[in-house]
N, CA, C and O atoms as a MOPAC input file, in Angstrom:
PM7 MOZYME 1SCF
protein

 N     41.00100 1   126.42900 1   109.47900 1
 C     40.22200 1   125.18900 1   109.63900 1
 C     40.18000 1   124.41500 1   108.31700 1
 O     40.43300 1   123.21100 1   108.27500 1
 N     39.86000 1   125.12300 1   107.26200 1
 C     39.76100 1   124.42700 1   105.97700 1
 C     41.12400 1   123.96400 1   105.49300 1
 O     41.22400 1   122.97000 1   104.77400 1
 N     42.14700 1   124.65800 1   105.87100 1
 C     43.47300 1   124.16400 1   105.43000 1
 C     43.81900 1   122.83800 1   106.10800 1
 O     44.42200 1   121.95700 1   105.49500 1
 N     43.42700 1   122.70400 1   107.39100 1
 C     43.64100 1   121.44900 1   108.07300 1
 C     42.91700 1   120.31600 1   107.37400 1
 O     43.47800 1   119.24900 1   107.12400 1
 N     41.69200 1   120.56700 1   107.07400 1
 C     40.84400 1   119.54300 1   106.46700 1
 C     41.49100 1   119.16800 1   105.10500 1
 O     41.64000 1   117.98300 1   104.80500 1
 N     41.86100 1   120.14400 1   104.30800 1
 C     42.46700 1   119.89300 1   103.02200 1
 C     43.75900 1   119.14100 1   103.13900 1
 O     44.01200 1   118.22900 1   102.35200 1
 N     44.61900 1   119.50500 1   104.13600 1
 C     45.85500 1   118.85700 1   104.30100 1
 C     45.67200 1   117.39000 1   104.72800 1
 O     46.45100 1   116.53500 1   104.30600 1
 N     44.65100 1   117.07700 1   105.56200 1
 C     44.33900 1   115.71700 1   105.93600 1
 C     43.92500 1   114.93600 1   104.74000 1
 O     44.37200 1   113.80900 1   104.52700 1
 N     43.04500 1   115.55000 1   103.93400 1
 C     42.56900 1   114.79800 1   102.70300 1
 C     43.71800 1   114.49900 1   101.76700 1
 O     43.80600 1   113.39800 1   101.22500 1
 N     44.61300 1   115.47800 1   101.56600 1
 C     45.77400 1   115.28200 1   100.69100 1
 C     46.70200 1   114.22200 1   101.27600 1
 O     47.22200 1   113.38300 1   100.54100 1
 N     46.91300 1   114.25200 1   102.58200 1
 C     47.76300 1   113.23500 1   103.24700 1
 C     47.15500 1   111.83400 1   103.08300 1
 O     47.84800 1   110.86900 1   102.75800 1
 N     45.83000 1   111.75500 1   103.31900 1
 C     45.18000 1   110.47300 1   103.20500 1
 C     45.25600 1   109.94800 1   101.74200 1
 O     45.43300 1   108.75100 1   101.51700 1
 N     45.12400 1   110.82900 1   100.79700 1
 C     45.21600 1   110.46000 1    99.38700 1
 C     46.59000 1   109.98800 1    99.05800 1
 O     46.73700 1   109.04000 1    98.28700 1
 N     47.60800 1   110.60100 1    99.60200 1
 C     48.97800 1   110.17200 1    99.35000 1
 C     49.23100 1   108.80500 1    99.93400 1
 O     49.88000 1   107.97200 1    99.30100 1
 N     48.72700 1   108.55500 1   101.13700 1
 C     48.88500 1   107.23200 1   101.77400 1
 C     48.19100 1   106.14600 1   100.98000 1
 O     48.72600 1   105.05500 1   100.77800 1
 N     46.96700 1   106.47400 1   100.52600 1
 C     46.23300 1   105.45600 1    99.69200 1
 C     46.95200 1   105.15000 1    98.40100 1
 O     47.01300 1   104.00300 1    97.95700 1
 N     47.50900 1   106.22300 1    97.78900 1
 C     48.25200 1   106.01700 1    96.54700 1
 C     49.46300 1   105.16700 1    96.77500 1
 O     49.73900 1   104.28100 1    95.96600 1
 N     50.20500 1   105.39000 1    97.84200 1
 C     51.40300 1   104.56900 1    98.15900 1
 C     51.01900 1   103.10000 1    98.35500 1
 O     51.72400 1   102.20200 1    97.89500 1
 N     49.87800 1   102.85900 1    99.05300 1
 C     49.43200 1   101.51800 1    99.29700 1
 C     49.07500 1   100.82400 1    97.96800 1
 O     49.39600 1    99.65300 1    97.76700 1
 N     48.42000 1   101.54800 1    97.08400 1
 C     48.05000 1   100.94700 1    95.79800 1
 C     49.29000 1   100.58400 1    94.96300 1
 O     49.36600 1    99.51500 1    94.35700 1
 N     50.23500 1   101.49500 1    94.95500 1
 C     51.49000 1   101.26200 1    94.19600 1
 C     52.19300 1   100.07400 1    94.81600 1
 O     52.68900 1    99.21500 1    94.08700 1
 N     52.25400 1    99.99700 1    96.10900 1
 C     52.96900 1    98.88000 1    96.79600 1
 C     52.26400 1    97.58600 1    96.51700 1
 O     52.92500 1    96.55700 1    96.37900 1
 N     50.95200 1    97.58600 1    96.42800 1
 C     50.16300 1    96.37300 1    96.11600 1
 C     50.35500 1    95.92000 1    94.67800 1
 O     50.27700 1    94.72500 1    94.39500 1
 N     50.60600 1    96.85500 1    93.76100 1
 C     50.76000 1    96.50100 1    92.35100 1
 C     52.17400 1    96.04500 1    92.04000 1
 O     52.38900 1    95.35500 1    91.04300 1
 N     53.14300 1    96.41200 1    92.86800 1
 C     54.50500 1    96.02200 1    92.57300 1
 C     54.66900 1    94.52900 1    92.91500 1
 O     54.42900 1    94.08600 1    94.03800 1
 N     55.09900 1    93.77000 1    91.86600 1
 C     55.34900 1    92.38700 1    92.09100 1
 C     56.80300 1    92.09800 1    91.70700 1
 O     57.23400 1    92.41400 1    90.59900 1
 N     57.54800 1    91.49800 1    92.62800 1
 C     58.92800 1    91.16400 1    92.33400 1
 C     59.00500 1    89.97100 1    91.42600 1
 O     58.35400 1    88.95600 1    91.67000 1
 N     59.80900 1    90.08100 1    90.36000 1
 C     59.94500 1    88.97300 1    89.46700 1
 C     60.77500 1    87.84600 1    90.14500 1
 O     60.35600 1    86.68900 1    90.19400 1
 N     61.92000 1    88.21500 1    90.64400 1
 C     62.78500 1    87.25000 1    91.35200 1
 C     63.42100 1    87.97600 1    92.50800 1
 O     63.72700 1    89.16500 1    92.42000 1
 N     63.61900 1    87.24600 1    93.60600 1
 C     64.36600 1    87.92000 1    94.71500 1
 C     65.79800 1    88.16300 1    94.33400 1
 O     66.34300 1    87.48100 1    93.46600 1
 N     66.40900 1    89.12800 1    94.97400 1
 C     67.74500 1    89.50600 1    94.63900 1
 C     68.73000 1    88.37600 1    94.88000 1
 O     69.67800 1    88.24600 1    94.10600 1
 N     68.57000 1    87.57800 1    95.87100 1
 C     69.51800 1    86.51800 1    96.18600 1
 C     69.47100 1    85.42300 1    95.10200 1
 O     70.49000 1    84.78000 1    94.84800 1
 N     68.30500 1    85.19900 1    94.45600 1
 C     68.26000 1    84.20300 1    93.42200 1
 C     68.97800 1    84.65500 1    92.15800 1
 O     69.35100 1    83.82200 1    91.33300 1
 N     69.17500 1    85.94200 1    91.99400 1
 C     69.85100 1    86.44000 1    90.79700 1
 C     71.37100 1    86.18600 1    90.92000 1
 O     72.07300 1    86.12100 1    89.91100 1
 N     71.85600 1    86.04700 1    92.13200 1
 C     73.27200 1    85.79400 1    92.31600 1
 C     73.62000 1    84.33500 1    92.10100 1
 O     74.75400 1    84.01200 1    91.74700 1
 N     72.66500 1    83.45900 1    92.30900 1
 C     72.98500 1    82.06700 1    92.21700 1
 C     72.67600 1    81.56100 1    90.78600 1
 O     71.73800 1    82.02500 1    90.13800 1
 N     73.49600 1    80.59400 1    90.31700 1
 C     73.18800 1    80.03800 1    88.99000 1
 C     71.83800 1    79.37400 1    88.94800 1
 O     71.39400 1    78.83300 1    89.96000 1
 N     71.17700 1    79.39300 1    87.83000 1
 C     69.81900 1    78.84900 1    87.75500 1
 C     69.83400 1    77.32600 1    87.58400 1
 O     68.87700 1    76.64000 1    87.94400 1
 N     70.91500 1    76.82100 1    87.04000 1
 C     70.95300 1    75.38400 1    86.79100 1
 C     72.38300 1    74.86500 1    87.00900 1
 O     73.33500 1    75.64500 1    86.96800 1
 N     72.53700 1    73.56800 1    87.23700 1
 C     73.87300 1    72.99600 1    87.34500 1
 C     74.62800 1    73.17200 1    86.06000 1
 O     75.84400 1    73.35300 1    86.10100 1
 N     73.98400 1    73.12900 1    84.92800 1
 C     74.65300 1    73.29100 1    83.63800 1
 C     75.27300 1    74.69700 1    83.54200 1
 O     76.40300 1    74.85200 1    83.07900 1
 N     74.55300 1    75.67200 1    83.96700 1
 C     75.08300 1    77.06100 1    83.95800 1
 C     76.24100 1    77.18400 1    84.90600 1
 O     77.23900 1    77.83100 1    84.59100 1
 N     76.12200 1    76.56500 1    86.08000 1
 C     77.20600 1    76.60200 1    87.04600 1
 C     78.48000 1    75.95100 1    86.44800 1
 O     79.58600 1    76.47700 1    86.57200 1
 N     78.28000 1    74.80900 1    85.80900 1
 C     79.40800 1    74.11900 1    85.16800 1
 C     80.03800 1    74.98000 1    84.08600 1
 O     81.26200 1    75.04500 1    83.97200 1
 N     79.19400 1    75.65000 1    83.28400 1
 C     79.73800 1    76.43800 1    82.19700 1
 C     80.50200 1    77.61200 1    82.74400 1
 O     81.53000 1    77.98600 1    82.17900 1
 N     80.04100 1    78.21000 1    83.82500 1
 C     80.79300 1    79.33000 1    84.41500 1
 C     82.13600 1    78.87100 1    84.97600 1
 O     83.15400 1    79.54900 1    84.83600 1
 N     82.11000 1    77.68700 1    85.62100 1
 C     83.35200 1    77.16200 1    86.16700 1
 C     84.33700 1    76.84700 1    85.05100 1
 O     85.51900 1    77.17500 1    85.15400 1
 N     83.85100 1    76.20400 1    83.97200 1
 C     84.71900 1    75.88400 1    82.85100 1
 C     85.28900 1    77.10600 1    82.20400 1
 O     86.44200 1    77.10500 1    81.77200 1
 N     84.48000 1    78.18000 1    82.12600 1
 C     84.94400 1    79.41100 1    81.51400 1
 C     86.05200 1    80.00000 1    82.39100 1
 O     87.06000 1    80.47600 1    81.86900 1
 N     85.88300 1    79.97500 1    83.68200 1
 C     86.90300 1    80.53800 1    84.58100 1
 C     88.24100 1    79.76500 1    84.47300 1
 O     89.33000 1    80.33800 1    84.45900 1
 N     88.07900 1    78.40900 1    84.39500 1
 C     89.32500 1    77.61000 1    84.26300 1
 C     90.02400 1    77.87900 1    82.91500 1
 O     91.25000 1    77.98200 1    82.87500 1
 N     89.27600 1    77.99200 1    81.83200 1
 C     89.85200 1    78.29100 1    80.53700 1
 C     90.50600 1    79.66700 1    80.51200 1
 O     91.57900 1    79.82700 1    79.93000 1
 N     89.90900 1    80.61000 1    81.10100 1
 C     90.44000 1    81.97500 1    81.21100 1
 C     91.73800 1    81.95300 1    81.96100 1
 O     92.70300 1    82.60300 1    81.55900 1
 N     91.77800 1    81.19600 1    83.07600 1
 C     93.00700 1    81.08900 1    83.89100 1
 C     94.13000 1    80.44300 1    83.06000 1
 O     95.27400 1    80.89600 1    83.08100 1
 N     93.78200 1    79.40100 1    82.34600 1
 C     94.84500 1    78.73600 1    81.52000 1
 C     95.38400 1    79.64200 1    80.44000 1
 O     96.58700 1    79.64100 1    80.17700 1
 N     94.52300 1    80.41300 1    79.81100 1
 C     94.95500 1    81.32200 1    78.77600 1
 C     95.89000 1    82.36400 1    79.36700 1
 O     96.91100 1    82.69000 1    78.76300 1
 N     95.55300 1    82.89300 1    80.54500 1
 C     96.41500 1    83.90600 1    81.17100 1
 C     97.75200 1    83.33400 1    81.53200 1
 O     98.79200 1    83.96500 1    81.34700 1
 N     97.71300 1    82.10300 1    82.06000 1
 C     98.98000 1    81.44100 1    82.44700 1
 C     99.84300 1    81.21800 1    81.24500 1
 O    101.05300 1    81.43500 1    81.30500 1
 N     99.23500 1    80.77400 1    80.11300 1
 C    100.00000 1    80.48800 1    78.92900 1
 C    100.57700 1    81.78900 1    78.39400 1
 O    101.73500 1    81.81700 1    77.97800 1
 N     99.82800 1    82.83000 1    78.39500 1
 C    100.30200 1    84.15000 1    77.90500 1
 C    101.51400 1    84.60600 1    78.73400 1
 O    102.50700 1    85.07400 1    78.17900 1
 N    101.42400 1    84.46400 1    80.07200 1
 C    102.51600 1    84.87100 1    80.92200 1
 C    103.77700 1    84.00900 1    80.65100 1
 O    104.90800 1    84.49200 1    80.59400 1
 N    103.49900 1    82.72600 1    80.49300 1
 C    104.59700 1    81.78100 1    80.20400 1
 C    105.26700 1    82.16100 1    78.88500 1
 O    106.49400 1    82.14700 1    78.78700 1
 N    104.50400 1    82.48500 1    77.91800 1
 C    105.03400 1    82.82700 1    76.60700 1
 C    105.81900 1    84.15300 1    76.60800 1
 O    106.82200 1    84.29800 1    75.91000 1
 N    105.33200 1    85.11400 1    77.41400 1
 C    106.01300 1    86.39500 1    77.51400 1
 C    107.37900 1    86.27800 1    78.22300 1
 O    108.34100 1    86.96200 1    77.87300 1
 N    107.42700 1    85.39800 1    79.22100 1
 C    108.63200 1    85.23400 1    80.01800 1
 C    109.61200 1    84.19200 1    79.46500 1
 O    110.69200 1    84.00200 1    80.02500 1
 N    109.25700 1    83.54600 1    78.41600 1
 C    110.06400 1    82.45600 1    77.87700 1
 C    111.44800 1    82.92200 1    77.45000 1
 O    112.43700 1    82.24900 1    77.73800 1
 N    111.53800 1    84.07800 1    76.75800 1
 C    112.81300 1    84.54700 1    76.32100 1
 C    113.75400 1    84.96000 1    77.49200 1
 O    114.97100 1    84.78300 1    77.44300 1
 N    113.10300 1    85.52300 1    78.55400 1
 C    113.92600 1    85.88000 1    79.72200 1
 C    114.45500 1    84.61200 1    80.39700 1
 O    115.58800 1    84.59500 1    80.87700 1
 N    113.65600 1    83.57100 1    80.43700 1
 C    114.10700 1    82.31200 1    81.04900 1
 C    115.25400 1    81.72200 1    80.23200 1
 O    116.24200 1    81.24100 1    80.78700 1
 N    115.10900 1    81.76500 1    78.90200 1
 C    116.17500 1    81.26100 1    78.06700 1
 C    117.47400 1    82.04500 1    78.22300 1
 O    118.55700 1    81.46100 1    78.23000 1
 N    117.36900 1    83.35800 1    78.34800 1
 C    118.52800 1    84.15100 1    78.54600 1
 C    119.24500 1    83.83000 1    79.84600 1
 O    120.47200 1    83.74800 1    79.89000 1
 N    118.44400 1    83.64400 1    80.93200 1
 C    119.02700 1    83.24800 1    82.21100 1
 C    119.70600 1    81.86600 1    82.13700 1
 O    120.78200 1    81.64800 1    82.69500 1
 N    119.04500 1    80.95900 1    81.43700 1
 C    119.66200 1    79.62800 1    81.30500 1
 C    120.96800 1    79.70600 1    80.56600 1
 O    121.95200 1    79.08500 1    80.96700 1
 N    120.99000 1    80.48100 1    79.46600 1
 C    122.23400 1    80.60800 1    78.69300 1
 C    123.36100 1    81.29300 1    79.55400 1
 O    124.53500 1    80.93700 1    79.46200 1
 N    122.95000 1    82.26300 1    80.36800 1
 C    123.94200 1    82.90900 1    81.22900 1
 C    124.48700 1    81.91300 1    82.26300 1
 O    125.69100 1    81.88400 1    82.51500 1
 N    123.61800 1    81.10900 1    82.85600 1
 C    124.05000 1    80.08900 1    83.82100 1
 C    125.01100 1    79.07500 1    83.17500 1
 O    126.04500 1    78.73000 1    83.74800 1
 N    124.65300 1    78.61600 1    81.99200 1
 C    125.55600 1    77.66900 1    81.29100 1
 C    126.87300 1    78.33400 1    80.96900 1
 O    127.92800 1    77.71900 1    81.12700 1
 N    126.84200 1    79.53100 1    80.53700 1
 C    128.09500 1    80.27500 1    80.23300 1
 C    128.99500 1    80.40800 1    81.51000 1
 O    130.21000 1    80.21300 1    81.47100 1
 N    128.32300 1    80.74700 1    82.61900 1
 C    129.07600 1    80.85300 1    83.89200 1
 C    129.64300 1    79.54900 1    84.30700 1
 O    130.78200 1    79.51600 1    84.77200 1
 N    128.93000 1    78.46200 1    84.17300 1
 C    129.38900 1    77.12800 1    84.49500 1
 C    130.59700 1    76.74300 1    83.65200 1
 O    131.56400 1    76.18500 1    84.17100 1
 N    130.54700 1    77.03900 1    82.34800 1
 C    131.64400 1    76.74100 1    81.47300 1
 C    132.90300 1    77.51400 1    81.86700 1
 O    134.01600 1    76.99200 1    81.81000 1
 N    132.69600 1    78.78800 1    82.27500 1
 C    133.85600 1    79.57700 1    82.67100 1
 C    134.46000 1    79.07000 1    83.95100 1
 O    135.67900 1    79.09300 1    84.12400 1
 N    133.57800 1    78.59200 1    84.88900 1
 C    134.10500 1    78.06700 1    86.15400 1
 C    134.85500 1    76.76500 1    85.94700 1
 O    135.85800 1    76.52200 1    86.61900 1
 N    134.39600 1    75.92200 1    85.03500 1
 C    135.05700 1    74.65700 1    84.78500 1
 C    136.38900 1    74.82800 1    84.09700 1
 O    137.28600 1    74.00300 1    84.27000 1
 N    136.53600 1    75.89600 1    83.31200 1
 C    137.82000 1    76.06500 1    82.64700 1
 C    138.80900 1    76.85300 1    83.41700 1
 O    139.93000 1    77.05900 1    82.95200 1

């Protein structure tokens, strides 16, 4: 009998503690607002950064493949000269 009473008291204490903790928890910002930019200026900066990053990657790829393109062009010119003669 006493164990039932004690277990009820413990259970009620646990429930009360959970309610107090839940009441004290205050969300700073909802999760969906963290995903969205906070201002148009920040959105613009993110977009500009992505565009700049894309241009840098394209330029790097272009620079790396430039010698291969020149080699192919030289081979094509050489083949055309051999065909003409």
